[in-house]
N, C-alpha and C positions, 0 to 999 in steps of 0.2 A: 504493500500500500504506500509506503514512504517513497519508493522509487517512482511509482505512478504519480504521486503528488509532486515530486521534484521535476519529473518530466513535464507535467502539465504546467507547472510554474515556469519552467524554461520556455515552453511554447508561448505562455502569456507574456513573458518578457520580450521574446522575439517579436510577437505581435505588437507589443507596446512600442518597441524600437522602430518598427516599420511605420507605425502610425504617428509616432512622436519622436522622430530621430534627433530632435534638438535638445532632448533631455537625457540625463544619465543618473545612475545611482552613485552617491558618494558615501563612503564609510568613514566613521570616526572611531578610532580605537583609543580609549582613555586609559592612561596608566598613571602611577604615582610620579613618573618622570615627565608627564605632559601628554599631549594628544598627537596621534598619528592619523593623517588623512590619506585615503586611498581611493582609487578608481579601479574598475575591472574591465577586462577586454571582451568585446562583443564576439570575437571569434573563438572564445573558450566559454560558450554559453552554459554548459552543464556546471562548471566550476563557479562561474559568476552567479548563476541563479541559486546554487547551493549555499554559497556564502551569504547572499542577501537573505535567503529564507531563514538560515540559522540566526543571523543578526536580528532580523525583525521579530523572531520568536523569543529573543533574549537568551538564547541558549549559550552564546559565547560568554555572557556575563559571569564573572567570578572564576573563569578559567585563567590559567597563568601562561606567561612565557616560560615554559618549563624546561627548555633546553637552549642554552645560550653559549655561543662560542665566539670569543672576541676575534674580529677580523674575518669572520666566516658568515654567521647568520644568527638570527633569533627566532626560535620556533615556539609556537603556542597554539591555543585554541582546542585543547583536548576535551571536547564536549562529552564524549562517550564515557571517559573515565569519571568525569564529574557526575554523570548520570548513572554510574554503577552498571553500565552495560558490559557484559563479558567481552573480552577482546575478540573472541571467535564470532561474535555477532556484530562487530563494528561494520557499518556500511562503507562501501568504497565507490569511487567514481571512475568511469572510463577515462583513460589518458587522453588529453587534448594537447599533445606536445607539438608546438609550432616553431619552425625555424626562425620566424621573425620575432619571437619572444624568447630572449635568452637571459642569462643570469647577471644582468647589469646590477650594480649597487642600487638598492631601493625597490627591486622587483619583488613581487609576492608569488610564491610557488607553493604547491601542495606537497606535503610530506607523504611518504609511502613506505611499504615494506620492500625489502631487497628483492632483486631479480630471482634469487633462488626459490623463493616462495611466491613470487609475484611477477612472472615473466611478461605479463601484459602491461606492467608498469602502472597498474591502477592506483589511483590516489586515495589516501585516507579521506574519509567523509567529512572531516572537520579540521584536522590539524594543518596549519600553514606555516611557512617561514618567510622572513624578510631578509633579503640578501644584504650582507655587509661587504665581505670580500676585501680585495686589495687591488692596487694599480700595478700592472705588469709592464715590463719593458717588452718591446716587440719580439726580440729573440727568445726571451723567457716564455712568452705566451705561445709562440709557434712550435716550440720543441715538444715532441712526443717522447717523454722520458722512458715510457715503458718499452719503446723500441730503441731509443738512443743508448740507454745505459748498458744493456747486454752487448750492443754493437760496439760500444766504446771499449768494453772489457776484451772483446775479441780483437779489436784494432790494435790495442797496446801490446798484444802478444807478438805482433809483427816485428821482425828484427830491425826494421827501419824506424821503429817508434820507441826505441829504448829510452831516450831522453824523456819522452812523454810519459812513459810508464813510471820512471823514477819520480817525476813531478807529481803524478797521481798518488803514489805511495807516500811521498813527503806530506802532501796536503791531508791525506787520510789519517796518517799517524799523528799529525798535529791537530786533528779534528777541526780543520778549517773548511767546514762543509759548504759555506757560501762560496768560497773560492773554488771549491771542487765543482760545484754546480756551474759556476761561470766558465770553468775549464771545459766541461762537457759541452756547454752551449757554444763556445767559441770554435769547437771542432766539428760541429754538426755537419756543415756542408762538405767538409773534407772527408768525413766518415761516410756520408751518403754516397759520394762519388767513388770512394775506394771499395766499398762493400756492396755497392749497387742496391741500396735500400732507401726507403722513404721514411724519415723520422720527423716529418713536418706535419703539424695538425692543419686540418681544413677549416679555416675561419673566413667568414665573409669580410669585406672591407669595413662594414659597419661594426661588426664584432671587434675587429682589430682596433679600430678607432676608439670604441667604447672602453674596452678593457685596458687600453694604454693611457686613457685620460680619466675616465670616471671610476673605473675599476669594477670588480665583481668576482664571481666564482665560475670561471669558464669550464672547469672540469665537470660541472653538473649539467651542462647543455645537452639536450637530447635525451636526458634521463628522467627529468621531472617536469610536470606541467606548470609552466609559468602563466599565471592568469590575472595578474594585477600589478599595480605600481603605486608606491608611496608618492604623493604629490605635495605633501607638507609634513614636516616632523621627523626628517631623517636624523636630526640631532637627538631626538628622543630615542630612536632606535639605537643610535650609537651609545647613548647612556645605558640602555638595557644591555648592550654588548659589553659594557665595562663592569657589569655586576660580578661580584665574587661568587664563584660556584663551587659545588661539591664534586665528588669524583664522577658523578653522572652528568655533569655540566648543568645542573639545576641551580638557579640562584639561591643562595643561603637565605636571603631576604626575599620572599616571594614577590613577583611582579604580576599582580592581577590586572585583568582587563575588563572593560565594559565597552561593548560595540554597538553602535547605532548606525542606521543608514537613512539617508534622505534623498529625494529626487530633486535634481537641480538642472537648470538649463546649461547646456554645454558652453554657451558663451560666458555665462557667469563663472563656470568652473575654470575656463581658460583665463578669464580676467583676474579672478581671486587667487588662483593657485599657480598661474603661469604654465599650466599643462597644455600641451599642443596635441589635439586629436589627429590621428593619421588621416591622410586623404583617402577617400573612398575611391577605389579603382574599378 
Protein backbone atom coordinates (compact mmCIF):
# COMPACT_ATOMS: atom_id res chain seq x y z
CA UNK A 1 0.00 0.00 0.00
CA UNK A 2 2.84 2.41 0.85
CA UNK A 3 4.49 1.82 -2.54
CA UNK A 4 1.16 2.52 -4.28
CA UNK A 5 0.75 5.69 -2.23
CA UNK A 6 4.26 6.87 -3.10
CA UNK A 7 3.73 6.05 -6.78
CA UNK A 8 0.44 7.96 -6.87
CA UNK A 9 2.08 10.86 -5.04
CA UNK A 10 4.88 10.89 -7.61
CA UNK A 11 2.30 10.95 -10.41
CA UNK A 12 0.52 13.81 -8.66
CA UNK A 13 3.79 15.74 -8.46
CA UNK A 14 4.53 15.11 -12.13
CA UNK A 15 1.03 16.30 -12.96
CA UNK A 16 1.50 19.36 -10.78
CA UNK A 17 4.84 20.18 -12.43
CA UNK A 18 3.24 19.85 -15.85
CA UNK A 19 0.40 22.20 -14.88
CA UNK A 20 2.43 24.60 -12.76
CA UNK A 21 6.03 24.33 -13.89
CA UNK A 22 6.84 27.71 -12.39
CA UNK A 23 6.72 26.31 -8.84
CA UNK A 24 8.83 23.86 -6.88
CA UNK A 25 9.17 22.36 -3.42
CA UNK A 26 11.77 23.80 -1.04
CA UNK A 27 12.84 21.81 2.02
CA UNK A 28 14.17 23.36 5.22
CA UNK A 29 16.18 21.13 7.57
CA UNK A 30 16.44 22.75 11.00
CA UNK A 31 19.29 21.72 13.35
CA UNK A 32 20.95 23.18 16.44
CA UNK A 33 23.63 24.55 14.10
CA UNK A 34 21.10 26.41 11.94
CA UNK A 35 19.00 25.79 8.85
CA UNK A 36 19.79 23.93 5.63
CA UNK A 37 17.63 24.73 2.59
CA UNK A 38 17.38 22.32 -0.35
CA UNK A 39 15.60 21.61 -3.62
CA UNK A 40 15.15 18.28 -5.41
CA UNK A 41 15.50 17.25 -9.03
CA UNK A 42 12.57 16.62 -11.35
CA UNK A 43 14.40 13.83 -13.17
CA UNK A 44 14.61 11.77 -9.95
CA UNK A 45 10.83 11.85 -9.29
CA UNK A 46 10.57 8.80 -7.03
CA UNK A 47 13.23 10.10 -4.61
CA UNK A 48 11.88 13.64 -4.77
CA UNK A 49 8.30 12.63 -4.01
CA UNK A 50 9.40 10.22 -1.28
CA UNK A 51 11.40 12.93 0.54
CA UNK A 52 8.52 15.41 0.29
CA UNK A 53 5.99 12.84 1.48
CA UNK A 54 8.10 11.94 4.53
CA UNK A 55 8.71 15.61 5.35
CA UNK A 56 5.06 16.61 5.02
CA UNK A 57 4.07 13.77 7.35
CA UNK A 58 6.63 14.97 9.93
CA UNK A 59 8.40 11.62 9.88
CA UNK A 60 11.90 13.12 9.59
CA UNK A 61 11.37 15.16 12.75
CA UNK A 62 13.52 14.02 15.70
CA UNK A 63 15.74 11.87 13.48
CA UNK A 64 19.45 12.63 13.60
CA UNK A 65 22.46 13.17 11.42
CA UNK A 66 23.61 9.83 12.75
CA UNK A 67 26.73 9.30 10.62
CA UNK A 68 29.16 12.15 10.10
CA UNK A 69 32.57 12.03 8.45
CA UNK A 70 34.58 15.25 8.20
CA UNK A 71 35.51 16.14 4.64
CA UNK A 72 33.23 13.40 3.31
CA UNK A 73 29.52 13.62 4.15
CA UNK A 74 26.78 13.99 6.78
CA UNK A 75 24.11 11.27 6.75
CA UNK A 76 20.75 11.32 8.49
CA UNK A 77 17.00 10.84 8.26
CA UNK A 78 16.75 7.32 9.71
CA UNK A 79 12.95 7.34 9.91
CA UNK A 80 12.45 3.59 10.19
CA UNK A 81 14.73 3.07 13.19
CA UNK A 82 12.90 5.91 14.93
CA UNK A 83 9.61 4.16 14.16
CA UNK A 84 10.94 0.78 15.42
CA UNK A 85 10.53 -0.89 12.05
CA UNK A 86 12.70 -4.04 11.75
CA UNK A 87 15.54 -3.55 9.22
CA UNK A 88 14.22 -6.44 7.13
CA UNK A 89 11.03 -4.44 6.56
CA UNK A 90 12.66 -1.12 5.62
CA UNK A 91 11.24 0.14 2.29
CA UNK A 92 13.65 0.80 -0.57
CA UNK A 93 13.43 2.91 -3.72
CA UNK A 94 14.54 2.02 -7.25
CA UNK A 95 17.84 3.61 -8.26
CA UNK A 96 17.58 6.85 -10.26
CA UNK A 97 21.29 7.31 -10.97
CA UNK A 98 21.84 10.06 -13.57
CA UNK A 99 25.20 11.02 -15.08
CA UNK A 100 24.23 14.71 -14.93
CA UNK A 101 23.85 14.51 -11.13
CA UNK A 102 27.19 13.79 -9.52
CA UNK A 103 28.68 14.14 -6.04
CA UNK A 104 29.50 17.84 -6.02
CA UNK A 105 29.82 19.44 -2.58
CA UNK A 106 26.31 20.25 -1.36
CA UNK A 107 24.52 17.53 -3.30
CA UNK A 108 21.98 15.31 -1.52
CA UNK A 109 22.02 11.59 -2.23
CA UNK A 110 20.28 8.48 -0.93
CA UNK A 111 22.07 6.02 1.32
CA UNK A 112 21.85 2.32 0.45
CA UNK A 113 23.03 -1.18 1.25
CA UNK A 114 26.25 -2.45 -0.43
CA UNK A 115 26.23 -4.16 -3.83
CA UNK A 116 26.76 -7.58 -2.27
CA UNK A 117 23.23 -7.58 -0.87
CA UNK A 118 21.84 -4.89 -3.17
CA UNK A 119 23.06 -5.38 -6.76
CA UNK A 120 20.30 -3.13 -8.12
CA UNK A 121 21.66 -0.22 -6.03
CA UNK A 122 18.22 0.42 -4.55
CA UNK A 123 18.10 3.34 -2.13
CA UNK A 124 17.13 3.32 1.53
CA UNK A 125 13.57 4.60 1.81
CA UNK A 126 14.45 7.51 4.10
CA UNK A 127 18.17 7.98 4.80
CA UNK A 128 20.04 10.62 2.83
CA UNK A 129 23.47 12.21 2.97
CA UNK A 130 24.81 15.65 2.11
CA UNK A 131 28.15 15.71 0.32
CA UNK A 132 31.09 17.59 1.86
CA UNK A 133 34.13 16.11 0.13
CA UNK A 134 37.28 17.96 -0.88
CA UNK A 135 38.83 19.84 -3.81
CA UNK A 136 41.06 17.75 -6.08
CA UNK A 137 43.92 18.60 -8.39
CA UNK A 138 43.25 17.42 -11.94
CA UNK A 139 45.96 14.70 -11.93
CA UNK A 140 44.75 13.48 -8.52
CA UNK A 141 41.16 13.36 -9.80
CA UNK A 142 41.85 11.54 -13.05
CA UNK A 143 44.07 8.76 -11.74
CA UNK A 144 42.46 5.34 -11.26
CA UNK A 145 44.55 4.12 -8.34
CA UNK A 146 43.01 0.63 -8.39
CA UNK A 147 44.73 0.16 -11.75
CA UNK A 148 47.75 2.41 -11.33
CA UNK A 149 49.05 1.02 -8.05
CA UNK A 150 49.52 -2.62 -9.16
CA UNK A 151 50.86 -1.38 -12.50
CA UNK A 152 53.36 0.84 -10.66
CA UNK A 153 54.57 -2.11 -8.59
CA UNK A 154 55.10 -4.09 -11.79
CA UNK A 155 56.81 -1.15 -13.49
CA UNK A 156 59.44 -0.62 -10.78
CA UNK A 157 60.55 -4.24 -11.14
CA UNK A 158 61.98 -3.38 -14.57
CA UNK A 159 65.76 -3.14 -14.60
CA UNK A 160 65.55 0.32 -16.13
CA UNK A 161 63.55 1.61 -13.13
CA UNK A 162 65.95 0.80 -10.31
CA UNK A 163 66.21 4.44 -9.21
CA UNK A 164 62.42 4.78 -9.14
CA UNK A 165 62.17 1.61 -7.06
CA UNK A 166 64.68 2.98 -4.54
CA UNK A 167 62.74 6.25 -4.28
CA UNK A 168 59.51 4.33 -3.69
CA UNK A 169 61.12 2.28 -0.91
CA UNK A 170 62.60 5.41 0.68
CA UNK A 171 59.24 7.20 0.78
CA UNK A 172 57.42 4.11 2.02
CA UNK A 173 59.88 3.49 4.86
CA UNK A 174 59.70 7.17 5.84
CA UNK A 175 55.87 6.91 5.76
CA UNK A 176 55.70 9.95 3.48
CA UNK A 177 52.46 8.76 1.93
CA UNK A 178 51.43 12.08 0.37
CA UNK A 179 54.74 12.20 -1.47
CA UNK A 180 54.30 8.56 -2.42
CA UNK A 181 50.91 9.31 -3.95
CA UNK A 182 52.38 12.28 -5.82
CA UNK A 183 55.10 10.00 -7.19
CA UNK A 184 52.53 7.52 -8.53
CA UNK A 185 50.49 10.32 -10.10
CA UNK A 186 53.57 11.83 -11.77
CA UNK A 187 54.39 8.48 -13.42
CA UNK A 188 50.87 7.68 -14.68
CA UNK A 189 51.31 8.55 -18.35
CA UNK A 190 54.74 6.95 -18.46
CA UNK A 191 53.39 3.70 -16.98
CA UNK A 192 50.33 3.69 -19.24
CA UNK A 193 52.53 3.87 -22.34
CA UNK A 194 55.07 1.34 -21.09
CA UNK A 195 52.57 -1.31 -19.96
CA UNK A 196 49.80 -0.45 -22.45
CA UNK A 197 47.13 0.12 -19.81
CA UNK A 198 44.55 2.80 -19.09
CA UNK A 199 44.69 4.11 -15.52
CA UNK A 200 42.72 7.30 -16.24
CA UNK A 201 39.16 7.76 -14.99
CA UNK A 202 36.40 8.88 -17.33
CA UNK A 203 35.06 12.23 -16.14
CA UNK A 204 33.09 14.79 -18.12
CA UNK A 205 34.52 18.31 -18.50
CA UNK A 206 31.81 19.52 -16.09
CA UNK A 207 32.86 16.97 -13.46
CA UNK A 208 36.52 17.88 -13.83
CA UNK A 209 35.74 21.60 -13.51
CA UNK A 210 33.51 21.00 -10.46
CA UNK A 211 35.78 18.63 -8.54
CA UNK A 212 38.85 20.83 -9.07
CA UNK A 213 37.08 24.02 -7.92
CA UNK A 214 34.05 23.31 -5.69
CA UNK A 215 35.01 19.80 -4.61
CA UNK A 216 33.04 16.71 -3.70
CA UNK A 217 33.33 12.92 -3.54
CA UNK A 218 33.87 11.66 -7.11
CA UNK A 219 34.43 8.01 -6.20
CA UNK A 220 30.71 7.75 -5.32
CA UNK A 221 29.54 8.77 -8.82
CA UNK A 222 27.42 6.17 -10.55
CA UNK A 223 26.95 4.24 -7.32
CA UNK A 224 24.30 6.23 -5.44
CA UNK A 225 21.24 8.25 -6.47
CA UNK A 226 21.89 11.99 -6.25
CA UNK A 227 18.47 13.63 -6.06
CA UNK A 228 18.80 17.09 -4.55
CA UNK A 229 21.02 20.03 -3.71
CA UNK A 230 21.60 22.37 -0.78
CA UNK A 231 20.91 25.94 -1.91
CA UNK A 232 21.53 27.65 1.44
CA UNK A 233 23.22 26.59 4.67
CA UNK A 234 26.33 24.70 3.58
CA UNK A 235 28.07 26.40 6.50
CA UNK A 236 25.62 24.50 8.72
CA UNK A 237 26.47 21.21 7.01
CA UNK A 238 30.17 21.95 7.53
CA UNK A 239 29.55 22.56 11.25
CA UNK A 240 27.79 19.19 11.45
CA UNK A 241 30.81 17.70 9.69
CA UNK A 242 33.04 19.07 12.48
CA UNK A 243 31.14 17.22 15.23
CA UNK A 244 33.12 14.95 17.53
CA UNK A 245 32.05 11.38 16.80
CA UNK A 246 32.34 7.92 18.33
CA UNK A 247 33.84 4.83 16.67
CA UNK A 248 30.68 4.45 14.53
CA UNK A 249 31.02 8.05 13.22
CA UNK A 250 27.96 9.06 15.26
CA UNK A 251 28.09 12.53 16.85
CA UNK A 252 28.63 12.34 20.61
CA UNK A 253 26.22 15.26 21.00
CA UNK A 254 23.21 14.29 18.81
CA UNK A 255 22.32 16.55 15.88
CA UNK A 256 18.55 16.27 15.57
CA UNK A 257 16.57 17.60 12.64
CA UNK A 258 13.15 18.96 11.85
CA UNK A 259 12.20 19.01 8.18
CA UNK A 260 9.50 21.10 6.53
CA UNK A 261 8.62 21.68 2.88
CA UNK A 262 6.83 24.48 1.11
CA UNK A 263 5.92 25.23 -2.46
CA UNK A 264 7.47 28.36 -3.92
CA UNK A 265 7.75 29.97 -7.34
CA UNK A 266 10.96 29.08 -9.15
CA UNK A 267 11.62 32.76 -9.77
CA UNK A 268 11.47 33.42 -6.04
CA UNK A 269 13.78 30.46 -5.35
CA UNK A 270 16.30 31.76 -7.90
CA UNK A 271 16.10 35.28 -6.49
CA UNK A 272 16.27 34.40 -2.78
CA UNK A 273 18.78 31.57 -2.93
CA UNK A 274 20.76 32.21 -6.11
CA UNK A 275 19.89 28.74 -7.43
CA UNK A 276 19.81 28.41 -11.21
CA UNK A 277 17.38 25.88 -12.65
CA UNK A 278 18.74 23.91 -15.62
CA UNK A 279 17.37 24.80 -19.01
CA UNK A 280 14.69 22.42 -20.31
CA UNK A 281 15.94 20.75 -23.48
